[in-house]
BAMARMAR-174567 format. One record per atom (N, C-alpha, C): x, z, y; residue in three letters. Coordinates in steps of 0.1 Angstrom, whole numbers, plus 2048, in hexadecimal, padded with zeros to 3 digits. Example, Ala and Ser with C-alpha at 12.3 -4.5 7.8 and 13.67 -1.06 7.14 Angstrom:
<torkes>
88484E7C7ALA
87B84E7D3ALA
88484E7DFALA
8808477EASER
8898477F5SER
88184F800SER
</torkes>
This chain:
<torkes>
698DF087AMET
69CDED889MET
6A1DDE88AMET
6A2DD787EILE
6A7DCA87DILE
69FDC1885ILE
692DC0885ARG
689DB988BARG
68ADB989BARG
689DC48A1PRO
68DDC38B0PRO
69ADBF8B2PRO
6A4DC38ABILE
6B2DBB8AFILE
6B2DAF8AEILE
6AADA88A4ARG
6ACD998A1ARG
6A5D918ACARG
698D988B1ALA
68ED938BAALA
698D928C7ALA
69FD9C8C9LEU
6A7D9D8D9LEU
6B2D948D7LEU
6B8D958CDALA
6C5D8B8CEALA
6BCD7D8CDALA
6B4D798C6GLN
6B1D6B8C8GLN
6ADD668D2GLN
6A5D708D8ARG
6A1D6E8E8ARG
6AED688F2ARG
6BBD6E8EFGLU
6C6D6B8F7GLU
6C9D5D8F2GLU
6C8D5A8E7LEU
6CED4D8E1LEU
6C4D448E5LEU
6B8D458E4VAL
6AED3A8ECVAL
6AFD3A8F9VAL
6B0D44900ARG
6B2D4090EARG
6BCD3B912ARG
6C9D3D90APHE
6D6D3490DPHE
6D4D2590APHE
6CED23900PHE
6CDD128FDPHE
6C2D0D905PHE
6BCD1490AARG
6AFD0F914ARG
6B4D0E921ARG
6C0D10923GLN
6C8D0D931GLN
6D3D02930GLN
6D1CF692EPRO
6DCCEE929PRO
6E8CEF935PRO
6E5CF0941HIS
6F0CF194CHIS
6F9CFF948HIS
6F4D08942ARG
6FBD1593FARG
702D13933ARG
6FDD0B929VAL
707D0791FVAL
712CFD923VAL
70FCF492BVAL
71CCEC92EVAL
725CF4939VAL
71FCFA942GLY
72AD0394AGLY
732D0D941GLY
72BD13939SER
734D1D931SER
73FD18929SER
73BD0D923LEU
748D0791BLEU
74FCFE927LEU
74CCF7930ALA
754CEE938ALA
75DCF693EALA
75BD01945GLN
763D0894EGLN
771D0C946GLN
76FD15939PRO
77ED19933PRO
784D0B92FPRO
77CD0292BLEU
781CF5924LEU
78BCED92FLEU
785CEC93CLEU
78BCE6948LEU
796CED94ALEU
794CFC94DPHE
7A0D08950PHE
7ACD04945PHE
7A8D04939TRP
7B3D03930TRP
7BACF592FTRP
7B2CEB933LEU
7B7CDD931LEU
7C1CDC93DLEU
7BACDE94APHE
7C4CDC958PHE
7CECE4959PHE
7CECF2957LEU
7D6CFA958LEU
7E1CFB94ELEU
7DBCF793FGLY
7E7CF5937GLY
7F1CEA937GLY
7EACDF93DSER
7F3CD493ESER
7FBCD494ASER
7F6CDC954GLY
7FECDA961GLY
80DCE895EGLY
809CF0957PHE
815CFA954PHE
81DCF5948PHE
819CED93FSER
81FCEA933SER
830CE5937SER
830CDE942ALA
83DCD9946ALA
849CE494AALA
842CF0950SER
84CCF9955SER
84CD0694ASER
844D06942PHE
840D12938PHE
84ED1492BPHE
858D1A930ARG
862D1A926ARG
868D29927ARG
85FD33921PRO
863D4091FPRO
86BD44914PRO
877D4C917PRO
87ED4F909PRO
878D548FEPRO
87BD4F8F3GLY
873D558E7GLY
868D4D8E1GLY
864D458ECLEU
858D3E8E8LEU
858D2C8E8LEU
866D298E7SER
869D1C8E5SER
860D148DCSER
85FD088DEGLY
856D008D7GLY
845D038D8GLY
844D0B8E1ILE
833D0B8E2ILE
82FD078EFILE
827CFF8F0SER
821CFA8FDSER
819D03903SER
81AD01911TYR
80DD0A918TYR
801D09914TYR
7FCCFD910LEU
7F1CFC90ALEU
7EBD02900LEU
7F7D038F8GLU
7F5D0A8EAGLU
7F7D1A8EDGLU
800D208F6TYR
800D2D8FATYR
7F1D31900TYR
7ECD2890APHE
7E3D2E910PHE
7D5D2B909PHE
7D7D248FCTYR
7CCD268F6TYR
7C2D328F1TYR
7C8D3B8EAPRO
7C0D488E8PRO
7BED508F4PRO
7C4D4E8FFGLY
7BFD5490BGLY
7B0D4B90FGLY
7AFD3F90EILE
7A2D37910ILE
798D3B909ILE
79BD408FBLEU
791D448F3LEU
78DD518F7LEU
795D598FBLEU
792D678FFLEU
787D6590FLEU
78DD5C917MET
786D59921MET
778D56921MET
776D4E916LEU
76AD49912LEU
75FD54910LEU
766D5D905LEU
760D6A900LEU
75CD7590DLEU
765D72917LEU
763D7B922LEU
75AD7592BLEU
75AD6792EPHE
74ED64938PHE
740D64931PHE
73FD5E923SER
734D5C91ESER
72ED6A919SER
735D72912GLY
730D80910GLY
728D8791CGLY
732D85926ILE
730D90933ILE
723D8A939ILE
723D7E93CPHE
717D75941PHE
70BD77939PHE
70AD7792ESER
6FFD76926SER
6F7D84928SER
701D9092BTHR
6F9D9B92DTHR
6F1D9C93CTHR
6F5D92947ILE
6EDD9294FILE
6E0D9094FILE
6DCD8D945THR
6CED8C941THR
6C5D99942THR
6CFDA4940LEU
6C7DB4943LEU
6C2DB594FLEU
6CADAE95BILE
6C5DB0969ILE
6B9DA796AILE
6B9D9B965GLU
6ADD93965GLU
6A3D9A95FGLU
6A3D9F951ASP
697DA494BASP
693DB1953ASP
69FDBA959ARG
695DC5962ARG
68FDC096DARG
693DB5975SER
68ADB097FSER
67DDAA97BSER
67CDA6970GLN
670D9E96AGLN
66ADA7964GLN
66BDB5961GLY
666DC095AGLY
664DBF94CGLY
66FDB7945LEU
66EDB6937LEU
676DC2931LEU
681DC6939LEU
688DD0936LEU
681DDE931LEU
677DDE93EGLN
66FDED93DGLN
664DEC932GLN
660DE092EGLY
656DDE923GLY
65FDE2916GLY
66ADDD916VAL
672DE1907VAL
674DEF906VAL
678DF6912LEU
67BE05913LEU
672E0E90DLEU
665E0A912VAL
659E11910VAL
655E0F901VAL
658E038FDALA
654E028EDALA
65BE0C8E3ALA
652E0E8D9PRO
658E178CEPRO
665E0F8C5PRO
670E0D8CDLEU
679E098C8LEU
687E128C5LEU
68FE138BEPRO
69BE1B8BFPRO
6A6E158C8PRO
6ABE1C8CFARG
6B2E198DBARG
6BEE128D7ARG
6C4E168CBMET
6CFE0E8C7MET
6CBDFC8C3MET
6BDDFC8BFALA
6B9DEF8BEALA
6B9DE58CDALA
6B7DEC8D5ILE
6B6DE58E4ILE
6C5DE08E6ILE
6CEDEB8E6VAL
6DBDE78E7VAL
6E3DDE8DDVAL
6DFDE08D0LEU
6E3DD28C7LEU
6DFDC68C8LEU
6D2DC68CCGLY
6C9DBA8CEGLY
6D2DB18D8GLY
6D0DB88E4LYS
6D8DB28F2LYS
6E5DAE8EFLYS
6EEDB78EAVAL
6FBDB48E8VAL
6FEDA98DBVAL
6F7DAA8D1GLY
6F7DA08C9GLY
6F5D948CCGLY
6EAD928D3GLY
6E7D868D9GLY
6F1D7E8E4GLY
6F6D878EAALA
702D848F3ALA
70ED808ECALA
711D878E1MET
71AD838D6MET
719D758D1MET
70FD728CDGLY
70BD688C7GLY
70DD5C8CFGLY
709D5D8DCVAL
70CD528E6VAL
71CD508E7VAL
721D5B8EAALA
730D598ECALA
737D528DFALA
733D598D2LEU
73BD528C7LEU
737D428C5LEU
72AD3F8C5LEU
729D318C4LEU
730D298CELEU
732D2D8DAGLN
73BD258E2GLN
749D238DDGLN
74DD318D9VAL
75CD308D5VAL
75ED278C9VAL
754D268C2VAL
756D1C8B6VAL
75AD0D8B8VAL
752D0A8C4VAL
757CFD8C9VAL
766CFC8CEVAL
76CD058D4LEU
777D058D9LEU
780D078CALEU
77FD0D8C3LEU
785D0D8B5LEU
788D018AELEU
780CF78B3LEU
783CE98ACLEU
791CE48B3LEU
796CE78BCALA
7A1CE48C4ALA
7ADCE98BBALA
7ADCF08AFILE
7B8CF88A9ILE
7C0CED8A2ILE
7BACE3898PRO
7C2CD8895PRO
7CACCF89DPRO
7C2CCC8AATRP
7CACC68B6TRP
7D5CCC8B9TRP
7D7CD98BCLEU
7E2CE08C0LEU
7EDCE18B5LEU
7EBCDB8A9GLY
7F5CDC89EGLY
7F7CEB898GLY
7E9CF489BLEU
7E9D00895LEU
7E2D01887LEU
7E8D0B87CHIS
7E2D09871HIS
7DED1A86EHIS
7D2D1A867LEU
7CDD28864LEU
7C9D27855LEU
7D3D3284CGLY
7CAD31840GLY
7BDD3A840GLY
7BAD3D836LEU
7ABD46834LEU
7AED5283ALEU
7B8D5B835GLY
7BAD68839GLY
7BCD68849GLY
7C3D6084CGLU
7C7D5C85DGLU
7B9D5E864GLU
7B2D5185FALA
7A4D4F864ALA
79CD5B863ALA
79AD6285ALEU
791D6E85ALEU
797D7A866LEU
7A4D7C866LEU
7AAD85871LEU
7A5D7D87CLEU
7A6D72881LEU
7A5D6C88ELEU
793D6D890LEU
78CD6B885LEU
77ED6E886LEU
77BD7D88DLEU
783D84884PHE
781D93888PHE
782D96895PHE
78ED92899GLY
795D948A6GLY
789D928B0GLY
782D838B0LEU
77AD7D8B9LEU
76ED838B7LEU
769D8C8ADLEU
75FD948ADLEU
760DA18B7LEU
76DDA68B2LEU
76FDB38BALEU
770DB28CALEU
775DA68CCALA
777DA48DBALA
767DA28E1ALA
761D9B8DATHR
755D968E1THR
74ADA38E2THR
74CDAE8D7LEU
744DB98D7LEU
748DC28E3LEU
756DC08E7GLY
75DDC78F2GLY
757DC38FDGLY
758DB7901PHE
754DAF90DPHE
745DB090FPHE
73ADB0903THR
72DDAE907THR
728DBE908THR
72FDC6901THR
72BDD4901THR
730DD9914THR
73BDD3917LEU
73FDD7924LEU
735DD592ELEU
733DC692AGLY
728DBF934GLY
71DDC5935GLY
717DC9928PHE
70ADD2928PHE
70CDDF92FPHE
717DE6932LEU
716DF1939LEU
718DEF947LEU
71DDE494BILE
71DDE195AILE
70FDDC95EILE
709DD2956ALA
6FDDCD95BALA
6F2DD795BALA
6F2DE2951TRP
6EADEC94ETRP
6E4DF395DTRP
6F1DF4965ASN
6F1DFB971ASN
6EFDF397EASN
6EEDE697EMET
6EDDDB989MET
6DEDD898AMET
6DEDD7998GLU
6CFDD399CGLU
6CEDC39A0GLU
6DBDBF9A4SER
6D9DB19A5SER
6E5DA999DSER
6E3D9A99BTHR
6EED95994THR
6F9D9399FTHR
6F9D929ADALA
705D919B9ALA
70DD9E9B4ALA
708DA99B1GLY
711DB59B0GLY
716DB39A2GLY
713DAD997PHE
719DAB98CPHE
725DA198CPHE
721D98996HIS
72ED8C997HIS
739D9399EHIS
733D9D9A8ALA
73EDA39B1ALA
749DAD9A5ALA
741DB399DILE
74BDBB993ILE
752DB398AILE
74CDA7988MET
752D9E97EMET
75FD98984MET
75ED96992SER
76AD9299ASER
776D9C999SER
773DA899EILE
77DDB39A1ILE
77FDBD996ILE
77ADBB98APHE
77ADC297EPHE
780DB9971PHE
775DB296DLEU
777DAB964LEU
77FDA1961LEU
781D9C96AMET
789D8E96BMET
798D9396CMET
79BD9D972PRO
7AADA3970PRO
7AEDA9963PRO
7A5DAE95DLEU
7A5DB294FLEU
7ACDA6945LEU
7A5D9A949TRP
7A8D8D941TRP
7B8D89946TRP
7B9D88954LEU
7C7D8595BLEU
7CFD8E955LEU
7D0D99952LEU
7D9DA394DLEU
7DADA6940LEU
7D5D9D938SER
7D5D9D92BSER
7E2D96922SER
7E8D8E92AGLY
7F1D85925GLY
7ECD77922GLY
7E0D74927ALA
7DAD66922ALA
7E3D5B92CALA
7E5D60937LEU
7ECD54940LEU
7FBD5493ELEU
804D5F93APHE
811D6193APHE
814D69931PHE
820D6992CPRO
826D75920PRO
826D8192APRO
827D8C921MET
827D99926MET
835D9C928MET
83FD9991EGLU
84CD9E91FGLU
854D98929GLU
84FD8F932HIS
858D8B93EHIS
84FD9094CHIS
84BD9A94ATHR
842D9E957THR
84ADAC95DTHR
848DAF969PRO
84FDBB96EPRO
849DC7965PRO
851DD1964GLY
84DDDD95CGLY
83FDE4960GLY
83BDE396DTRP
830DEB972TRP
823DE296CTRP
826DD496CLEU
81BDCB968LEU
81ADCD957LEU
825DCD951GLN
826DCF942GLN
81CDDE93EGLN
81EDE7947VAL
816DF4943VAL
809DEF945VAL
802DEA951LEU
7F3DE7952LEU
7F1DDE945LEU
7F7DD4941MET
7F5DCC937MET
7F4DD3929MET
7FCDDF927GLN
7FCDE491AGLN
7EFDEE918GLN
7EADF3924ILE
7DFDFB923ILE
7D2DF5924ILE
7D3DE8926ASN
7C7DDF928ASN
7C1DDD91AASN
7B7DDF917PRO
7B1DDC90APRO
7ADDCF906PRO
7ADDC7911VAL
7ACDB790FVAL
7BADB190AVAL
7C3DB890FTHR
7D2DB3908THR
7D2DB38F9THR
7CDDC08F5HIS
7CCDC28E3HIS
7C4DB98DFHIS
7B7DB48E6ALA
7AEDAC8DEALA
7B3D9D8DEALA
7BCD998E9LEU
7C2D8C8E8LEU
7CED8D8DFLEU
7D5D988DDARG
7DFD968D2ARG
7D7D948C3ARG
7CDD9B8C2LEU
7C5D998B4LEU
7C0D8B8B2LEU
7BED828BEILE
7BDD758BFILE
7C8D6B8BBILE
7D4D708C4ARG
7DED668C2ARG
7E7D688B5ARG
7E8D738B1LEU
7F4D768A6LEU
7F0D6F899LEU
7E1D6D896PRO
7DED6788DPRO
7E2D58888PRO
7E6D52892PHE
7E9D44895PHE
7F8D42890PHE
7FFD4C890TYR
80ED4B88FTYR
813D55883TYR
80BD5D87EGLN
810D67872GLN
805D68868GLN
809D6985CSER
802D6A851SER
7F9D78851SER
7EED76849ALA
7E7D81849ALA
7ECD8E842ALA
7F5D8E839PRO
7FBD9C835PRO
806DA083FPRO
80DD99845GLN
817D9C84FGLN
80FDA2858GLN
804D9E85ELEU
7FDDA386BLEU
7F8DAF866LEU
7F1DB385ALEU
7ECDBF858LEU
7F6DC9855LEU
804DC7854THR
80FDD1853THR
813DD2860THR
814DC986ALEU
81ADC7876LEU
815DD4881LEU
81DDE0883PRO
817DE788BPRO
812DE589APRO
818DDA8A1GLU
814DD48ADGLU
804DCE8A9GLU
801DC98A1TYR
7F3DC489CTYR
7E9DCF898TYR
7EFDD988FGLN
7E8DE688EGLN
7E3DEC89AGLN
7EDDF08A5LEU
7E8DF48B1LEU
7DEDEC8BALEU
7DFDE08B9SER
7D5DD98C3SER
7C8DD88BASER
7C8DD98ACLEU
7BCDD98A6LEU
7B4DE88A7LEU
7BEDF28A8LEU
7B8DFF8ACLEU
7B1E018B9LEU
7B7DFC8C4VAL
7B4DFD8D3VAL
7A7DF48D1VAL
7A8DE98CETHR
79ADE08CFTHR
78FDE58C7THR
793DEC8BDVAL
786DF28B7VAL
781DFF8BEVAL
78BE068C5LEU
787E128CCLEU
77EE0B8D7LEU
784E038DDTRP
77DDFD8ECTRP
76FDF98E8TRP
76EDEF8DBALA
761DEE8D7ALA
759DF88D6ALA
75EE028CDVAL
752E0D8CAVAL
751E158D6VAL
759E198DFVAL
756E208EBVAL
74BE1B8F5VAL
74DE0C8F4CYS
742E068FECYS
737E058F8CYS
736E038EDLEU
72AE048E2LEU
722E118E5LEU
729E1D8E3ALA
722E2A8E5ALA
720E2D8F2ALA
727E298FDALA
723E2B908ALA
717E2490DALA
716E15909ALA
708E0E90AALA
6FCE16904ALA
6FEE1A8F8LEU
6F2E218F2LEU
6EFE2D8F9LEU
6F9E368FFTRP
6F6E43908TRP
6F1E3B912TRP
6F3E3291BGLN
6EEE2E926GLN
6DFE2C924GLN
6D8E2491AVAL
6CCE22917VAL
6C4E2E913VAL
6CCE3990BLYS
6C6E44909LYS
6C3E4C914LYS
6C9E4B91EARG
6C5E5392BARG
6B8E4F92FARG
6B4E4792EILE
6A5E43932ILE
69CE4E92EILE
69EE53920GLU
694E5D91AGLU
697E6A920GLU
6A2E6B925ARG
6A4E7992CARG
69EE7B939ARG
699E6F93EGLY
691E7094AGLY
69AE69956GLY
6A5E62953VAL
6ACE5B95CVAL
6A6E4D961VAL
6A2E4E96DPRO
699E40970PRO
6A1E3496DPRO
699E29968LEU
6A1E1C96BLEU
6A1E15978LEU
6ADE1197ASER
6ADE0B987SER
6A6E0098ASER
</torkes>
């Protein structure tokens, strides 16, 4: 199963780097969003309990998450293009394990997203943040889980879409609110009660916590922190459920469900 997974994943990476405008746009949008919005709100960002943290620093984990969201989700749009070009139908009739199709597409999208995140991680010293080896490994693990959750969710949505316009509509009304309600833009503790409930049940909130906390606590402390353990459990469940649902979607073809 390794060869088809590698082939499908490599195709996503080659397609990405052969489109320079997509490379620049994927990086420039979150970077400009972070610099402009972070600089604009820095003067008025004074939440209790977060003294000494600028808005640029607070917003930084949220921008990492935003890049994972946009890159991971938009990479799965290639499913719609592959369907319209006939490639997806050719892959489905090939004697390949269905898991290989899912892992190949998702793995390629994850690679595209993580390569871009590496660029933004270069800003860590500039923000005055420091990561030990244990904290860096936990941050990487959190990024991997978040990327897996986003890309498999994008796979599920794109699999049932017939046009990229429909995908963008779903992105606007469903996926962006998930990011907005994650605590990326503002602290959860200082919001109305009903909003806190929505943010707590949002799996992206927990993914953001896995990314943010390694910057401020040591690895041994995090592994014993109930808040971190809960977020780890929720994010793992989110990624596993989405991956299982994606595999189920692909396997429906074998039972006679027509491909749109």
